[in-house]
A tleap script that builds the chain and sets N, CA, C and O, in Angstrom:
source leaprc.protein.ff14SB
mol = sequence {
  NMET ALA LYS TYR ALA LEU TYR VAL SER LEU
  LYS ALA LYS PRO GLY LYS GLU LYS ASP VAL
  GLU ALA PHE LEU LYS GLN GLY ALA GLU MET
  ALA LYS LYS GLU ALA GLY THR VAL SER TRP
  PHE GLY LEU HIE GLU SER GLU GLY HIE TYR
  SER VAL PHE ASP THR PHE ASN ASP GLU ALA
  GLY ARG ASP ALA HIE LEU ASN GLY GLU ILE
  ALA LYS ALA LEU MET ALA LYS TRP SER GLU
  LEU PHE GLU GLY GLN PRO GLN ILE ASN LYS
  ILE THR ILE VAL ALA ASP CLYS
}
set mol.1.N position { 28.073 43.308 -13.029 }
set mol.1.CA position { 28.700 43.784 -11.810 }
set mol.1.C position { 28.397 42.820 -10.669 }
set mol.1.O position { 27.250 42.426 -10.461 }
set mol.2.N position { 29.429 42.453 -9.942 }
set mol.2.CA position { 29.227 41.652 -8.731 }
set mol.2.C position { 28.441 42.494 -7.729 }
set mol.2.O position { 28.717 43.681 -7.557 }
set mol.3.N position { 27.482 41.888 -7.083 }
set mol.3.CA position { 26.616 42.634 -6.163 }
set mol.3.C position { 26.867 42.325 -4.694 }
set mol.3.O position { 26.400 43.049 -3.815 }
set mol.4.N position { 27.599 41.258 -4.428 }
set mol.4.CA position { 27.800 40.829 -3.053 }
set mol.4.C position { 29.282 40.677 -2.769 }
set mol.4.O position { 30.067 40.370 -3.667 }
set mol.5.N position { 29.664 40.894 -1.516 }
set mol.5.CA position { 31.077 40.795 -1.145 }
set mol.5.C position { 31.199 40.330 0.297 }
set mol.5.O position { 30.233 40.297 1.060 }
set mol.6.N position { 32.424 39.974 0.631 }
set mol.6.CA position { 32.805 39.676 2.007 }
set mol.6.C position { 34.066 40.461 2.319 }
set mol.6.O position { 34.940 40.621 1.467 }
set mol.7.N position { 34.153 40.949 3.549 }
set mol.7.CA position { 35.372 41.596 4.039 }
set mol.7.C position { 35.693 40.958 5.386 }
set mol.7.O position { 34.869 40.959 6.301 }
set mol.8.N position { 36.903 40.416 5.491 }
set mol.8.CA position { 37.337 39.770 6.729 }
set mol.8.C position { 38.636 40.427 7.176 }
set mol.8.O position { 39.641 40.366 6.468 }
set mol.9.N position { 38.618 41.049 8.339 }
set mol.9.CA position { 39.812 41.672 8.909 }
set mol.9.C position { 40.597 40.618 9.684 }
set mol.9.O position { 40.019 39.837 10.440 }
set mol.10.N position { 41.915 40.599 9.493 }
set mol.10.CA position { 42.773 39.591 10.104 }
set mol.10.C position { 43.926 40.261 10.839 }
set mol.10.O position { 44.597 41.124 10.271 }
set mol.11.N position { 44.166 39.884 12.077 }
set mol.11.CA position { 45.300 40.381 12.859 }
set mol.11.C position { 46.226 39.208 13.099 }
set mol.11.O position { 45.885 38.266 13.813 }
set mol.12.N position { 47.416 39.275 12.488 }
set mol.12.CA position { 48.379 38.185 12.630 }
set mol.12.C position { 48.937 38.143 14.045 }
set mol.12.O position { 49.156 39.181 14.670 }
set mol.13.N position { 49.164 36.940 14.539 }
set mol.13.CA position { 49.887 36.802 15.801 }
set mol.13.C position { 51.322 37.277 15.564 }
set mol.13.O position { 51.847 37.112 14.463 }
set mol.14.N position { 51.959 37.861 16.572 }
set mol.14.CA position { 53.340 38.321 16.407 }
set mol.14.C position { 54.244 37.196 15.899 }
set mol.14.O position { 54.216 36.077 16.411 }
set mol.15.N position { 55.037 37.517 14.893 }
set mol.15.CA position { 55.950 36.547 14.309 }
set mol.15.C position { 55.318 35.638 13.267 }
set mol.15.O position { 56.015 34.818 12.670 }
set mol.16.N position { 54.018 35.763 13.032 }
set mol.16.CA position { 53.318 34.892 12.082 }
set mol.16.C position { 53.000 35.587 10.755 }
set mol.16.O position { 52.276 35.034 9.927 }
set mol.17.N position { 53.532 36.785 10.551 }
set mol.17.CA position { 53.191 37.562 9.363 }
set mol.17.C position { 53.513 36.827 8.055 }
set mol.17.O position { 52.692 36.817 7.138 }
set mol.18.N position { 54.666 36.228 7.966 }
set mol.18.CA position { 55.039 35.509 6.734 }
set mol.18.C position { 54.130 34.298 6.516 }
set mol.18.O position { 53.781 33.974 5.381 }
set mol.19.N position { 53.750 33.637 7.602 }
set mol.19.CA position { 52.832 32.504 7.491 }
set mol.19.C position { 51.458 32.970 7.011 }
set mol.19.O position { 50.816 32.290 6.211 }
set mol.20.N position { 51.008 34.127 7.496 }
set mol.20.CA position { 49.728 34.679 7.059 }
set mol.20.C position { 49.792 35.004 5.570 }
set mol.20.O position { 48.858 34.696 4.830 }
set mol.21.N position { 50.874 35.619 5.128 }
set mol.21.CA position { 50.999 35.953 3.711 }
set mol.21.C position { 51.011 34.695 2.845 }
set mol.21.O position { 50.407 34.682 1.772 }
set mol.22.N position { 51.679 33.657 3.286 }
set mol.22.CA position { 51.677 32.389 2.553 }
set mol.22.C position { 50.271 31.794 2.521 }
set mol.22.O position { 49.841 31.258 1.499 }
set mol.23.N position { 49.563 31.890 3.635 }
set mol.23.CA position { 48.190 31.389 3.709 }
set mol.23.C position { 47.297 32.148 2.731 }
set mol.23.O position { 46.473 31.540 2.047 }
set mol.24.N position { 47.451 33.464 2.661 }
set mol.24.CA position { 46.646 34.268 1.740 }
set mol.24.C position { 46.947 33.910 0.286 }
set mol.24.O position { 46.033 33.852 -0.537 }
set mol.25.N position { 48.191 33.674 -0.033 }
set mol.25.CA position { 48.548 33.275 -1.402 }
set mol.25.C position { 47.918 31.927 -1.749 }
set mol.25.O position { 47.451 31.720 -2.869 }
set mol.26.N position { 47.909 31.023 -0.787 }
set mol.26.CA position { 47.255 29.725 -0.984 }
set mol.26.C position { 45.750 29.926 -1.188 }
set mol.26.O position { 45.139 29.266 -2.029 }
set mol.27.N position { 45.163 30.834 -0.419 }
set mol.27.CA position { 43.736 31.126 -0.559 }
set mol.27.C position { 43.391 31.646 -1.943 }
set mol.27.O position { 42.351 31.293 -2.498 }
set mol.28.N position { 44.254 32.482 -2.505 }
set mol.28.CA position { 44.017 33.003 -3.852 }
set mol.28.C position { 43.985 31.867 -4.870 }
set mol.28.O position { 43.156 31.866 -5.780 }
set mol.29.N position { 44.873 30.917 -4.718 }
set mol.29.CA position { 44.889 29.766 -5.619 }
set mol.29.C position { 43.627 28.922 -5.452 }
set mol.29.O position { 43.054 28.449 -6.434 }
set mol.30.N position { 43.206 28.740 -4.220 }
set mol.30.CA position { 41.990 27.966 -3.962 }
set mol.30.C position { 40.761 28.662 -4.546 }
set mol.30.O position { 39.855 27.999 -5.051 }
set mol.31.N position { 40.727 29.995 -4.479 }
set mol.31.CA position { 39.580 30.761 -4.969 }
set mol.31.C position { 39.400 30.605 -6.477 }
set mol.31.O position { 38.284 30.713 -6.984 }
set mol.32.N position { 40.494 30.353 -7.193 }
set mol.32.CA position { 40.401 30.171 -8.647 }
set mol.32.C position { 39.522 28.985 -9.013 }
set mol.32.O position { 39.007 28.921 -10.129 }
set mol.33.N position { 39.343 28.049 -8.094 }
set mol.33.CA position { 38.543 26.854 -8.337 }
set mol.33.C position { 37.071 27.043 -7.977 }
set mol.33.O position { 36.256 26.158 -8.236 }
set mol.34.N position { 36.723 28.175 -7.390 }
set mol.34.CA position { 35.346 28.431 -6.964 }
set mol.34.C position { 34.583 29.149 -8.075 }
set mol.34.O position { 34.851 30.313 -8.369 }
set mol.35.N position { 33.652 28.463 -8.675 }
set mol.35.CA position { 32.894 29.035 -9.786 }
set mol.35.C position { 32.114 30.290 -9.389 }
set mol.35.O position { 31.954 31.197 -10.206 }
set mol.36.N position { 31.629 30.353 -8.155 }
set mol.36.CA position { 30.812 31.480 -7.726 }
set mol.36.C position { 31.581 32.677 -7.212 }
set mol.36.O position { 30.983 33.714 -6.924 }
set mol.37.N position { 32.900 32.561 -7.091 }
set mol.37.CA position { 33.710 33.680 -6.615 }
set mol.37.C position { 34.199 34.474 -7.814 }
set mol.37.O position { 34.948 33.956 -8.642 }
set mol.38.N position { 33.773 35.746 -7.909 }
set mol.38.CA position { 34.155 36.612 -9.030 }
set mol.38.C position { 35.577 37.119 -8.841 }
set mol.38.O position { 36.398 37.034 -9.755 }
set mol.39.N position { 35.868 37.642 -7.664 }
set mol.39.CA position { 37.220 38.135 -7.367 }
set mol.39.C position { 37.551 37.833 -5.915 }
set mol.39.O position { 36.666 37.731 -5.065 }
set mol.40.N position { 38.841 37.694 -5.649 }
set mol.40.CA position { 39.315 37.367 -4.304 }
set mol.40.C position { 40.636 38.087 -4.091 }
set mol.40.O position { 41.561 37.947 -4.890 }
set mol.41.N position { 40.723 38.860 -3.010 }
set mol.41.CA position { 41.930 39.637 -2.718 }
set mol.41.C position { 42.407 39.348 -1.297 }
set mol.41.O position { 41.623 39.422 -0.350 }
set mol.42.N position { 43.672 39.025 -1.149 }
set mol.42.CA position { 44.323 38.960 0.151 }
set mol.42.C position { 45.139 40.230 0.299 }
set mol.42.O position { 46.013 40.498 -0.527 }
set mol.43.N position { 44.876 41.014 1.323 }
set mol.43.CA position { 45.463 42.352 1.462 }
set mol.43.C position { 46.336 42.486 2.710 }
set mol.43.O position { 46.028 41.925 3.761 }
set mol.44.N position { 47.425 43.235 2.576 }
set mol.44.CA position { 48.252 43.625 3.722 }
set mol.44.C position { 47.940 45.097 3.967 }
set mol.44.O position { 48.284 45.953 3.152 }
set mol.45.N position { 47.296 45.386 5.080 }
set mol.45.CA position { 46.835 46.743 5.361 }
set mol.45.C position { 47.886 47.568 6.089 }
set mol.45.O position { 48.160 48.706 5.708 }
set mol.46.N position { 48.465 47.006 7.118 }
set mol.46.CA position { 49.507 47.677 7.895 }
set mol.46.C position { 50.235 46.611 8.707 }
set mol.46.O position { 49.901 45.429 8.618 }
set mol.47.N position { 51.204 47.009 9.482 }
set mol.47.CA position { 52.016 46.051 10.236 }
set mol.47.C position { 51.139 45.083 11.033 }
set mol.47.O position { 50.456 45.481 11.977 }
set mol.48.N position { 51.168 43.806 10.637 }
set mol.48.CA position { 50.415 42.772 11.337 }
set mol.48.C position { 48.937 42.702 11.006 }
set mol.48.O position { 48.237 41.817 11.497 }
set mol.49.N position { 48.452 43.615 10.183 }
set mol.49.CA position { 47.024 43.658 9.840 }
set mol.49.C position { 46.830 43.286 8.372 }
set mol.49.O position { 47.446 43.857 7.472 }
set mol.50.N position { 45.958 42.315 8.169 }
set mol.50.CA position { 45.652 41.805 6.839 }
set mol.50.C position { 44.139 41.740 6.689 }
set mol.50.O position { 43.397 41.922 7.655 }
set mol.51.N position { 43.695 41.481 5.473 }
set mol.51.CA position { 42.267 41.273 5.257 }
set mol.51.C position { 42.061 40.482 3.982 }
set mol.51.O position { 42.966 40.318 3.164 }
set mol.52.N position { 40.835 39.997 3.842 }
set mol.52.CA position { 40.388 39.341 2.627 }
set mol.52.C position { 39.142 40.074 2.159 }
set mol.52.O position { 38.243 40.371 2.947 }
set mol.53.N position { 39.104 40.360 0.867 }
set mol.53.CA position { 37.926 40.971 0.245 }
set mol.53.C position { 37.614 40.156 -1.002 }
set mol.53.O position { 38.473 39.977 -1.865 }
set mol.54.N position { 36.393 39.666 -1.093 }
set mol.54.CA position { 36.014 38.884 -2.260 }
set mol.54.C position { 34.609 39.244 -2.697 }
set mol.54.O position { 33.798 39.720 -1.903 }
set mol.55.N position { 34.328 39.007 -3.986 }
set mol.55.CA position { 33.048 39.412 -4.560 }
set mol.55.C position { 32.349 38.240 -5.234 }
set mol.55.O position { 32.968 37.253 -5.632 }
set mol.56.N position { 31.009 38.393 -5.345 }
set mol.56.CA position { 30.153 37.327 -5.856 }
set mol.56.C position { 28.986 37.944 -6.626 }
set mol.56.O position { 28.552 39.055 -6.320 }
set mol.57.N position { 28.486 37.226 -7.616 }
set mol.57.CA position { 27.337 37.718 -8.381 }
set mol.57.C position { 26.023 37.532 -7.641 }
set mol.57.O position { 25.061 38.263 -7.877 }
set mol.58.N position { 25.983 36.545 -6.741 }
set mol.58.CA position { 24.726 36.258 -6.061 }
set mol.58.C position { 24.997 35.673 -4.673 }
set mol.58.O position { 26.127 35.332 -4.322 }
set mol.59.N position { 23.926 35.576 -3.911 }
set mol.59.CA position { 24.024 35.028 -2.547 }
set mol.59.C position { 24.469 33.565 -2.568 }
set mol.59.O position { 25.175 33.115 -1.666 }
set mol.60.N position { 24.059 32.832 -3.590 }
set mol.60.CA position { 24.428 31.419 -3.667 }
set mol.60.C position { 25.944 31.263 -3.766 }
set mol.60.O position { 26.520 30.387 -3.120 }
set mol.61.N position { 26.590 32.102 -4.564 }
set mol.61.CA position { 28.048 32.061 -4.677 }
set mol.61.C position { 28.724 32.427 -3.380 }
set mol.61.O position { 29.712 31.805 -2.988 }
set mol.62.N position { 28.191 33.443 -2.706 }
set mol.62.CA position { 28.763 33.860 -1.423 }
set mol.62.C position { 28.576 32.764 -0.375 }
set mol.62.O position { 29.501 32.460 0.378 }
set mol.63.N position { 27.389 32.176 -0.327 }
set mol.63.CA position { 27.133 31.102 0.636 }
set mol.63.C position { 28.018 29.890 0.367 }
set mol.63.O position { 28.524 29.268 1.301 }
set mol.64.N position { 28.206 29.551 -0.914 }
set mol.64.CA position { 29.071 28.422 -1.256 }
set mol.64.C position { 30.492 28.694 -0.789 }
set mol.64.O position { 31.165 27.794 -0.287 }
set mol.65.N position { 30.950 29.925 -0.952 }
set mol.65.CA position { 32.291 30.302 -0.501 }
set mol.65.C position { 32.400 30.195 1.026 }
set mol.65.O position { 33.379 29.657 1.543 }
set mol.66.N position { 31.409 30.701 1.732 }
set mol.66.CA position { 31.424 30.664 3.198 }
set mol.66.C position { 31.405 29.236 3.740 }
set mol.66.O position { 31.828 28.994 4.871 }
set mol.67.N position { 30.926 28.311 2.952 }
set mol.67.CA position { 30.878 26.907 3.361 }
set mol.67.C position { 31.923 26.058 2.638 }
set mol.67.O position { 31.899 24.830 2.722 }
set mol.68.N position { 32.844 26.720 1.927 }
set mol.68.CA position { 33.803 26.015 1.103 }
set mol.68.C position { 35.147 25.766 1.764 }
set mol.68.O position { 35.317 25.944 2.971 }
set mol.69.N position { 36.092 25.352 0.940 }
set mol.69.CA position { 37.412 24.932 1.410 }
set mol.69.C position { 38.237 26.069 2.010 }
set mol.69.O position { 38.967 25.849 2.976 }
set mol.70.N position { 38.137 27.269 1.462 }
set mol.70.CA position { 38.924 28.388 2.011 }
set mol.70.C position { 38.450 28.712 3.422 }
set mol.70.O position { 39.264 28.903 4.326 }
set mol.71.N position { 37.145 28.774 3.611 }
set mol.71.CA position { 36.605 29.066 4.945 }
set mol.71.C position { 37.000 27.982 5.941 }
set mol.71.O position { 37.329 28.282 7.088 }
set mol.72.N position { 36.969 26.734 5.512 }
set mol.72.CA position { 37.373 25.632 6.394 }
set mol.72.C position { 38.849 25.749 6.759 }
set mol.72.O position { 39.225 25.533 7.911 }
set mol.73.N position { 39.685 26.090 5.778 }
set mol.73.CA position { 41.123 26.250 6.037 }
set mol.73.C position { 41.374 27.421 6.982 }
set mol.73.O position { 42.219 27.333 7.872 }
set mol.74.N position { 40.640 28.518 6.790 }
set mol.74.CA position { 40.793 29.677 7.662 }
set mol.74.C position { 40.461 29.322 9.110 }
set mol.74.O position { 41.207 29.672 10.024 }
set mol.75.N position { 39.365 28.640 9.313 }
set mol.75.CA position { 38.977 28.264 10.677 }
set mol.75.C position { 39.971 27.268 11.283 }
set mol.75.O position { 40.247 27.319 12.482 }
set mol.76.N position { 40.501 26.375 10.466 }
set mol.76.CA position { 41.467 25.388 10.968 }
set mol.76.C position { 42.774 26.055 11.399 }
set mol.76.O position { 43.430 25.580 12.327 }
set mol.77.N position { 43.157 27.143 10.742 }
set mol.77.CA position { 44.421 27.821 11.033 }
set mol.77.C position { 44.256 29.026 11.958 }
set mol.77.O position { 45.243 29.643 12.357 }
set mol.78.N position { 43.016 29.360 12.299 }
set mol.78.CA position { 42.766 30.608 13.017 }
set mol.78.C position { 43.607 30.730 14.288 }
set mol.78.O position { 44.341 31.706 14.440 }
set mol.79.N position { 43.518 29.782 15.184 }
set mol.79.CA position { 44.203 29.910 16.478 }
set mol.79.C position { 45.723 29.897 16.333 }
set mol.79.O position { 46.428 30.429 17.191 }
set mol.80.N position { 46.230 29.305 15.273 }
set mol.80.CA position { 47.675 29.276 15.040 }
set mol.80.C position { 48.203 30.601 14.483 }
set mol.80.O position { 49.289 31.045 14.858 }
set mol.81.N position { 47.434 31.233 13.588 }
set mol.81.CA position { 47.932 32.394 12.857 }
set mol.81.C position { 47.384 33.747 13.306 }
set mol.81.O position { 48.054 34.769 13.152 }
set mol.82.N position { 46.166 33.759 13.863 }
set mol.82.CA position { 45.476 35.030 14.064 }
set mol.82.C position { 45.074 35.278 15.510 }
set mol.82.O position { 44.874 34.347 16.290 }
set mol.83.N position { 44.963 36.560 15.845 }
set mol.83.CA position { 44.480 36.990 17.159 }
set mol.83.C position { 42.996 37.329 17.066 }
set mol.83.O position { 42.486 37.630 15.987 }
set mol.84.N position { 42.311 37.276 18.204 }
set mol.84.CA position { 40.908 37.671 18.264 }
set mol.84.C position { 39.989 36.650 17.635 }
set mol.84.O position { 40.363 35.499 17.407 }
set mol.85.N position { 38.780 37.098 17.360 }
set mol.85.CA position { 37.750 36.252 16.769 }
set mol.85.C position { 37.516 36.670 15.323 }
set mol.85.O position { 37.694 37.840 14.984 }
set mol.86.N position { 37.120 35.730 14.464 }
set mol.86.CA position { 36.833 36.093 13.073 }
set mol.86.C position { 35.680 37.094 12.993 }
set mol.86.O position { 34.651 36.917 13.645 }
set mol.87.N position { 35.854 38.128 12.205 }
set mol.87.CA position { 34.812 39.115 11.937 }
set mol.87.C position { 34.551 39.105 10.441 }
set mol.87.O position { 35.274 39.738 9.671 }
set mol.88.N position { 33.522 38.388 10.036 }
set mol.88.CA position { 33.189 38.266 8.623 }
set mol.88.C position { 32.041 39.214 8.330 }
set mol.88.O position { 30.945 39.063 8.868 }
set mol.89.N position { 32.301 40.194 7.473 }
set mol.89.CA position { 31.316 41.214 7.132 }
set mol.89.C position { 30.724 40.927 5.758 }
set mol.89.O position { 31.443 40.884 4.759 }
set mol.90.N position { 29.412 40.731 5.715 }
set mol.90.CA position { 28.708 40.564 4.445 }
set mol.90.C position { 28.366 41.955 3.920 }
set mol.90.O position { 27.772 42.774 4.621 }
set mol.91.N position { 28.750 42.197 2.692 }
set mol.91.CA position { 28.616 43.539 2.095 }
set mol.91.C position { 27.781 43.440 0.820 }
set mol.91.O position { 27.878 42.462 0.078 }
set mol.92.N position { 26.960 44.462 0.574 }
set mol.92.CA position { 26.272 44.614 -0.694 }
set mol.92.C position { 26.949 45.742 -1.450 }
set mol.92.O position { 27.083 46.846 -0.923 }
set mol.93.N position { 27.372 45.483 -2.665 }
set mol.93.CA position { 28.047 46.488 -3.483 }
set mol.93.C position { 26.991 47.355 -4.156 }
set mol.93.O position { 26.089 46.835 -4.811 }
set mol.94.N position { 27.094 48.665 -4.002 }
set mol.94.CA position { 26.115 49.569 -4.583 }
set mol.94.C position { 26.645 50.284 -5.826 }
set mol.94.O position { 25.856 50.824 -6.601 }
set mol.95.N position { 27.974 50.300 -6.031 }
set mol.95.CA position { 28.554 50.936 -7.214 }
set mol.95.C position { 29.957 50.379 -7.432 }
set mol.95.O position { 30.637 49.983 -6.486 }
set mol.96.N position { 30.370 50.356 -8.678 }
set mol.96.CA position { 31.737 49.964 -8.984 }
set mol.96.C position { 32.159 50.582 -10.313 }
set mol.96.O position { 31.365 51.237 -10.988 }
set mol.97.N position { 33.389 50.369 -10.668 }
set mol.97.CA position { 33.907 50.861 -11.940 }
set mol.97.C position { 34.534 49.698 -12.669 }
set mol.97.O position { 35.045 49.866 -13.777 }
savepdb mol mol.pdb
quit
């Protein structure tokens, strides 16, 4: 069972929703190359609201992800695609199925 996760809430700038969805699809492809990332989800929560949820077996995998190519791409595109400031939540998974 993966024990660690990240949850990042994303608010698309008006008119940028399709660009955000394309960015998330690109992120999923990039995550396939990360050995320490167990699962990676790009989610559409509601109108203009998106998120990323990903899981890791250990802190090393999570740290590698936070310092990896997806995180760099997210920060590079932040002001173009998203409103507000990044809110990256480190989560410990206590149960799963």
